[in-house]
N, C-alpha and C positions, 0 to 999 in steps of 0.2 A: 615295346618296355624295355628300361635296362636292364640287365644283370648285374645286380650291383654287387655277386659276389666275386664278380672278376676284378682283375685288376681295372681302373679307369685311367684313361691321358687326361689331366687337365692343365690346360693354359694359365699359368698363374699371373703372369706379367708381360709385355712386350713393348718393345722398343723401337723406332724407328730410327734409321742414321742415314748423311746424305755421302754414304758410298757403299761399294758394291763388298759383302763379306765374304770371307772366305774361308775364315777357321775360327774357333771359340774353344776357350780350355779355363776350365775353373782352375782357381790358383790355391794348390793343397793349403787347408789347415783353415780353410777362410770362408768368406760367406761370399768372394769376387769369382769374379771370370775375366778374362781377359778378348778380346775382340780383334781380328786383324782383317786386312784387306786392302780397298785400292782405290782412290780419288779420282774422278774421272781425268783429271791433269797427269794422273801418272803415278802420283804418289805413294807414300804406304802410310795406314793408319792402324796406331794400334790406340784403342781402348780398356781402362780396366774400370767394372762397375760392379758398385757393390749393393745386396740388396741389403735392405732395410725397409721397416714397418709394411711389408708387403708392396713395394717398389723397386726398384732398380738407380741406382743414383749414379751419375758419373764421377768417377776419384779422378783420373787421369785422361789428357786425351793427346797424344804426341804424333805430331807428321812428321815420315821420315820422306829421304831422294827416292826409295825405291819400292813400290807395290810388295806385297809380305803375301803368299800364298798357304804358307802353312805355319804349325809351331809346334812344340813340346815341353811338357816338363819334366819329362823321364829320364834323363841322363845329370837331372839336378839333384843337391840334398833337398830334405827337407828344412833345413834352417836356410836355407837360401834361396830357394824358390826361383832359380834363374830361368828365362823362355828363352828357350831355342828355335829361332825361325828361318824360314827359307824363301828366299826375293825373286821376284819374274827376271832379277838380272843374273842372277844362278850364285846369290852369296849368300853363306851360312853363317848366322849371327847369332849370337849368346848374350841375353839385358838381363839389367840388376831393374826389376820393376820399380825400386823404389828412385833411383834417379830416371833410368831410359835417356841419359843425354847421347854419351859414346856407347858402342857395345864391347861386352869383357870379352869376346874373343869373336872374329872377323873372319871368315875364310872365300876366296872365289873359288866356292867347289865345285861349281858345272861350267860348261860353256853356254846353255840355256836353263829356260826357267828350272825352278824346284818344284817338281808338282807333289812333292810328298814327304815326310818327313818322319820318324818314331825314336823316342830314345830308351834306353835300360839301366839298370843299374842305379839309377837314383831313386829318390823318392821312397827308400828301402825296400823296392821293389826289383826283384832278379840278381844275381849272384855278378861277381867280379869288377871290373874298370866300368867306370860310368862310361856311357857309348850312344852314339847318334849316328841314324842312318839316314841317308838320302835320297832320293829318287829323281830323276830330272826328265825331260824332253830329250837331252842329250843320247841318251840310250844306257847310262849307268846308271850304277849304283854303288854307292860309297858309303865304308863306315870310317868313322869318327872317332880320336879320343881327343876330349874338350884340352886336355892336358900337354898336347903336342900340339904344337900349331901347325897349318898351312896343309901339313901331307896327311891323307888319308890312311889310316891303318890298313884299310883293305879296299879294292878298286876289282870290282864287278862289270864287266862289260862284255862286249861281243867279240866274239875272233875275227880274224882277219878276213873280208870278205864275206861277212856276214849282216844285215843290214840292220842299220840301229832304229828301235823300235823303242817309241812312247814309253818309259815307265809311271805309271799312274800311282801306284799304291806302294809302299813298301813296309813290312813289321818285323821286329823281334819277335824270337818265342824260344823255349826250350832252355833257358835261363836258370834252371834247377841247382848249378854248382858256380864254382868258380873257373871252370875249366869249359862245359859247353854252352853253346851258344849258337842261335841261326838266326836266317834272314829269309822273310818271304816278300818276292815282289813280285806285283801285278804290273802286264803290260796291255797295251792299246788292240792287240792283235789276238788277245786272249790267252796268252801264253801265261803260266803262274811255275818260278821257280824257287826252289828251296836252298840256299847256301848253307853249310855246313861252316861257322868260322872257325872252330877249332882247328879242322882238317884244313881248310878254305880249298875247300870242292863242292860239287851243285851234286845235294844229296838226290833230287829227284824234281822232275819236270811233267808238267803235263799240259794241254791246252783244253780252254772248257768253251771257244768257239766265239765267243763274246766279249769283245774290250771293260777288262777286269780294274771295275772302281775302286772296290778295295778290299784289302786283307785284311784279319784280326784273327792272332790266337786269345782263347779263351780266356787264358794267362801268359803271362810273359815267363812265370818263375818257377812255373812246373815243369816236366819232363813232358813234350808236346803231349795234347789232346786232342784239342780240337781246334780247326783253322778254317772259319766263313769267308768266303769269296764273293765278293756283289758283282753282279755284273752291268752292262747293257741290256735290253731287249729282255724287262721284268724278270730276271733271274738273279737268286743264289745258289754258293752252293756249301754246304759242311763238309768237312774232310773229317775223316777217324783217323787222327795222326798217331793212333796206339801202335797200328801193324803196317809194316811196310812190305808189301810183295813185292818180291823179287822183280817181276815182268811187268806187273797191274799197277803197281804201286799204293797209293792209298785210296779206298774205300771212299765212296762222299753221297748225298742226297741232294737232289737238284729240286728246288722249290720255286712257281710261282708267284712275283708279290708285286703288289703297287701301278700293275697295267703302265709301268714304263721304265726308265732307267731305274735301278737301287743304286743307290751313292755311297752309301753306307752301312757298315753294321758295326755297334757298339755293343760290347758285352757290360752286364751289369757288374761292378765289381763287386757286389756282397753272394752274388753268386752266377758263377759262371756259365749256367747252361740257361742263364736268359740273357736276349739279347733284344734289340732295338734293330731294326731299317728304315730308311730313309728314299722316299723316291722323289722322281724328278716329277710327278705331278703334285707335288706337294705333302706329301701325308706321311704318316710316321705308322710304322707297323710292329709290338709287340710279341716275340715267338718264345716260345720256350721248347727247348730240344729235351727228349726221351731217350734212356740209351738203351739198346739191344739187351734181350733177357745173356745175351752172349757178345762180346765182343771184338770175337774172331772166331774162324772156324777153320778147317783142314782144305785145301781143297783139291782136286784130284790127283795130283803129283806129290799131295802130302805137304806142303808150303802152307804155312798159315796167312791169309786173308783177313782183312777186316771186316768187320760186318757194319754197315750204317743203322742209326739208328732214324729218330722221325721227326716232326717239328711239329706244334702247334699255334695258332694263329691266337696269342690271348686276347690282343685289344688294338685296333688302329683308328687312327683318327685323319681330315685331313684340317690341315691349317693354311695353306698359302695356296697362292694358285703358282707360284712359283716352285723350282726347286729349293729340297732345303737340302744346303750346302753342308754343314757340318754340326757334330752333334758330341756333347762331353755329358758321362753322368758324374754327379758331383762324388768324389770319392770318399766324403765324409758322413753326407745326409742320403741316406738309402730312397730312393726314388724321383731325388733330385735332380732336374738336368736343365741344361741351355743348350740352344739352338738356334742356327742361322739359317738364313733363305736369301735365295736372290731378288725379293722384293723388297729384299733394304730394311730387313725387320729380324731383331734378337728376340727370342723367346723364350724365357724362363718356362719347363713344365715341371707337374708334379704327377709321378707316378703311383697310383695308391697299392695298396693291399701286396705288394713286392716281397713283405715277409713272409707270407701266407704261402708261396708258392715252392 
């Protein structure tokens, strides 16, 4: 028997495409989303879809010379809604979706593929300048101000003699005023590094023993609260980012999920304690985080140390036989989301009862 009191994950509509899908994002303040990927001939796909009358209709379909890996609207204003993309040749570009002819901004950001991108300071989210962060197979993480051509405003790279690790994921956080801002980066060897952009320093690092597929703060525009890290080998970690112990760092909980790689975590825009994880086995898991009665305690030396909460699995569903590669909640309609999978299918999902959590 289905428990109808719990949230349900419902497949609303699905659409097959003829290219490999890597990322999808809702276009803010609209019923449209953009899908990014690559054709078998190595070119890039940008497609814009609109939801209308229970179906999805393609609005724009553009092919570019290089395949796209990732995209974000995070550094754009709500008026412009410019899409920033990272491609397989290491180029960072910003596009006006109304034209899509030539990029508004283009920089040879990395020597190799841009695996991941995030934005902050746009969409009314986060304080300070609009900025983008990119992470690449070349081992570097770079922060960009789109108002400044070609040169990054910050570069985080391995020191002399250090091995270059493939950076798989980047995330902005702690952007609660015009001065503070940090970037979290995850690497293929399990390293997680937290860079303080105000002081241009490494604030914290740890290793979770498996390649880090995704990092996401529960909110970018508040003082650091929680950070979810998803990894290979069926695990994800939730770090409590409010209390940093001098030697032990941030406290975390670890959960097994999906019986396969956990590709991604995405927090619900309307409730930062609810998040979806995506599995390499084609499944979606919906979670709720519960805080402990006290978020910190004193250790034997009298130092403050964080206390981890718990997570509960609210609902799960298997949608595909292939890994789900991207997922995005609608910022405007609670429970509406879109995801892509390596079976070359875009799926629009509705999650019910999220307002009761």
